C-alpha positions in Angstrom: 17.5 60.3 56.3 18.0 57.9 53.1 20.5 58.6 50.7 19.4 56.7 47.6 22.3 56.5 45.1 21.2 55.9 41.6 17.7 56.9 41.8 17.1 56.4 38.3 18.1 53.2 37.3 16.1 49.9 37.2 16.0 49.2 40.9 16.9 52.7 42.1 13.5 54.1 40.5 11.4 51.1 42.2 13.1 52.0 45.5 12.4 55.9 45.3 8.8 54.8 44.7 8.6 52.4 47.6 10.4 55.0 49.7 7.9 57.7 48.7 4.8 55.6 49.0 5.7 54.8 52.7 6.8 58.7 53.6 10.1 57.5 54.3 12.4 60.5 54.3 15.1 60.2 51.4 17.2 62.0 49.0 17.8 60.5 45.3 20.9 61.1 43.2 22.1 60.0 40.0 24.5 61.2 37.8 24.4 64.4 39.6 26.7 63.0 42.2 29.6 61.6 40.9 30.4 58.9 43.0 34.2 58.4 41.8 34.6 61.7 43.5 35.4 61.5 47.3 35.2 65.3 47.7 31.5 65.4 45.9 30.4 62.3 48.3 32.0 64.2 51.6 30.5 67.4 50.6 26.8 65.6 49.8 27.2 63.9 53.6 27.9 66.9 54.9 24.9 68.8 53.7 22.4 66.1 55.0 21.8 64.1 58.3 22.0 60.8 56.6 21.5 57.7 58.4 21.3 55.0 55.6 23.2 54.9 52.5 21.6 52.6 49.5 24.1 52.1 46.7 22.0 50.9 43.5 24.6 52.8 41.0 26.5 50.2 38.7 27.6 50.1 35.6 25.5 47.1 34.2 26.0 46.7 30.4 27.8 43.5 30.4 28.7 43.4 27.1 30.0 47.1 26.6 32.2 46.4 30.1 34.6 44.0 28.1 35.1 47.2 26.2 35.1 50.0 28.6 36.7 48.2 31.8 37.9 51.7 33.3 34.6 53.0 33.2 32.8 49.8 34.6 35.7 49.5 37.5 35.2 53.6 38.3 31.8 53.1 39.1 31.5 49.1 40.3 34.7 49.3 42.3 36.2 52.8 43.3 32.5 54.5 43.1 31.7 51.9 45.9 34.9 51.8 47.9 34.7 55.9 48.0 30.8 55.5 49.4 32.0 52.9 52.0 34.9 54.9 53.3 32.7 58.0 53.7 30.3 55.6 55.5 32.4 54.3 58.1 33.6 57.7 59.1 30.3 59.0 59.7 28.8 55.9 61.4 26.5 55.3 58.6 25.2 52.1 57.4 25.0 51.0 54.0 23.5 48.5 51.5 25.3 47.7 48.4 23.6 46.0 45.7 25.6 43.5 44.0 25.3 40.5 41.4 25.1 36.8 40.4 27.5 37.5 38.3 30.6 37.2 40.6 30.5 33.5 40.3 31.8 31.3 37.4 28.9 29.8 37.0 29.9 26.0 36.7 28.5 23.9 39.0 24.7 23.0 39.2 23.8 23.8 43.1 23.0 27.2 44.0 25.4 29.5 45.5 25.5 30.6 49.4 27.3 33.7 50.6 30.3 31.4 51.8 31.3 30.2 48.3 34.1 31.5 46.5 33.6 34.2 43.9 35.3 33.6 40.5 33.8 35.9 37.8 34.2 35.4 34.2 33.6 38.7 32.8 34.6 42.2 33.5 31.4 43.2 34.9 31.2 40.5 37.5 35.0 41.1 38.5 34.2 44.8 38.8 31.1 44.1 41.1 33.3 41.4 43.1 36.0 44.1 43.8 33.6 46.5 44.8 32.2 43.8 46.9 35.4 43.6 48.8 36.3 47.2 48.8 32.8 47.9 50.7 33.3 45.5 53.3 37.1 46.5 53.8 36.3 50.0 54.1 32.9 49.4 55.9 32.7 46.3 58.0 29.1 47.2 59.1 27.9 47.3 55.7 25.3 44.9 54.1 25.8 43.5 50.3 22.9 42.0 48.6 23.4 40.0 45.9 20.5 39.5 43.4 19.9 38.1 39.8 18.2 38.8 36.6 16.2 41.8 37.4 13.3 43.3 35.9 10.5 45.7 36.4 8.7 48.8 35.4 11.8 50.9 35.0 14.9 50.9 33.1 16.0 48.4 30.6 15.5 45.0 31.3 14.9 41.3 29.9 11.1 41.6 30.5 10.9 45.2 28.7 12.9 43.7 26.0 10.9 40.6 25.3 7.5 42.8 25.5 8.6 44.9 22.9 10.0 42.5 20.5 6.8 40.1 21.2 4.7 42.7 20.1 6.0 42.9 16.7 5.0 39.1 16.3 8.5 38.2 14.9 10.5 35.2 15.9 12.6 35.9 18.9 15.9 34.0 19.6 16.6 33.4 23.3 19.7 31.4 24.6 18.6 27.8 26.4 22.0 27.1 28.0 22.1 29.7 31.1 20.1 29.1 34.3 19.3 31.8 37.1 16.3 33.5 38.7 14.4 36.4 37.3 13.9 39.0 40.2 11.0 41.5 40.4 12.1 45.0 41.4 9.2 44.9 43.8 10.1 42.3 45.7 13.8 43.4 46.2 13.0 46.7 47.1 10.3 45.5 49.8 13.2 43.4 51.2 15.5 46.3 51.5 12.8 48.5 53.3 12.5 45.6 55.5 16.3 45.8 56.4 16.2 49.3 56.8 13.3 49.3 59.1 14.5 46.4 61.4 16.0 47.8 64.7 19.9 46.1 64.0 19.9 43.9 60.8 23.6 42.0 60.9 26.0 43.2 58.6 27.6 41.0 56.1 26.6 39.6 52.7 23.4 38.2 51.5 21.6 37.0 48.5 18.3 37.9 47.9 16.4 36.5 44.5 13.1 34.9 43.9 12.7 31.2 44.6 13.0 28.7 41.8 15.3 28.9 38.9 14.9 28.8 34.9 16.5 29.4 31.9 16.6 32.8 29.7 14.4 30.8 27.2 11.9 29.2 29.5 11.5 32.6 30.9 10.9 34.1 27.7 8.4 31.2 27.3 6.7 32.0 30.6 6.6 36.1 29.5 4.9 35.3 26.2 2.3 32.8 27.9 1.4 35.8 30.0 1.7 38.3 27.3 -1.2 36.0 25.6 -3.3 35.2 28.8 -3.7 39.0 29.5 -4.2 39.9 25.8 -1.1 42.4 26.1 -0.3 40.9 22.6 -2.9 39.9 19.9 -0.9 37.1 18.3 1.8 34.5 19.3 5.5 34.8 18.4 7.7 32.1 17.7 10.5 31.4 20.0 13.5 29.8 19.1 16.4 28.2 21.2 20.0 28.9 21.0 23.0 28.2 22.8 25.3 31.1 23.9 28.2 30.2 21.4 25.8 30.9 18.8 25.7 34.6 19.8 29.1 36.3 18.8 30.5 39.3 20.3 29.3 38.9 23.8 30.8 38.6 27.1 30.8 35.3 28.9 28.0 34.5 31.4 27.7 32.2 33.9 26.1 28.9 32.9 24.7 28.5 36.1 24.1 31.2 38.6 21.2 30.5 41.1 21.6 31.8 44.5 20.9 30.2 47.6 18.6 32.4 49.6 18.2 30.7 53.1 20.5 32.9 55.3 18.3 36.0 54.3 14.9 33.7 54.8 16.1 33.1 58.3 15.9 36.4 59.1 12.3 36.8 58.0 12.8 38.2 54.4 10.5 36.2 52.3 11.7 35.3 48.4 8.8 34.6 46.7 8.2 32.5 43.7 9.6 33.8 40.8 6.7 32.7 38.6 4.2 34.3 40.7 6.2 37.5 41.1 6.1 37.8 37.0 2.2 37.1 36.5 2.0 39.7 39.4 3.9 42.0 37.2 2.2 41.2 33.9 -1.3 41.6 35.2 0.1 45.1 36.9 1.1 46.0 33.1 -2.4 44.7 31.8 -4.5 46.8 34.2 -2.5 49.9 33.4 -3.1 49.3 29.4 -7.0 49.4 30.0 
């Protein structure tokens, strides 16, 4: 039995669908099980025969975290530590989802797993602390760092762009942050491969799509595909902004591309971000017919 924590979120919802489609036994929870409460986690473990835990729960509101650090820390750090502690005591393996925002983003080469973390915002700091806690409590755990997630479920950049582009209004997007958009379907597939492997090595791994882009160019590609698949009827005007032109937001890494060679050497594919985006948009078009 797999315990999927955060099954109502962006990635968790996709994982729940993927697990169900493959008839893999799992039980999903969200806010109904408070991961900041050790007694509740232990009680849940005692009620089921759990062999894997996938922790997708996170406080991901980057700007809001600057003003609600205690709440972000309780979920991203303390909650992750609680889960890892119980996993270790029960000899259960754990996959913990983390983020490219653990890096400062001052370089211009993809980050690998051995690079030092140096987060520049509260969200990244609480996630980095969560990583350290997980590995300290449960050395057999797997940490998956990913980036710029989008998909069918929950709020994300692609869904936001589609909503705005349907209005035909001018859209302003930052052009000085570089990363890699990653489709939740691709990440869910990688997680299922890890779980199905006989003995996937513990440790930290990077999983993101191949390639890199800026938020502005990502938006431009979304716009192009929406026109091609006739999801929007008329083009929008996209305008470039630099990060400093957007007041009141948390600092973001200027460059947070992840080097995925380590996980690819173990047979996990990382599809090209543009191909995955087109596949996603094309499925949206079919669903609207």
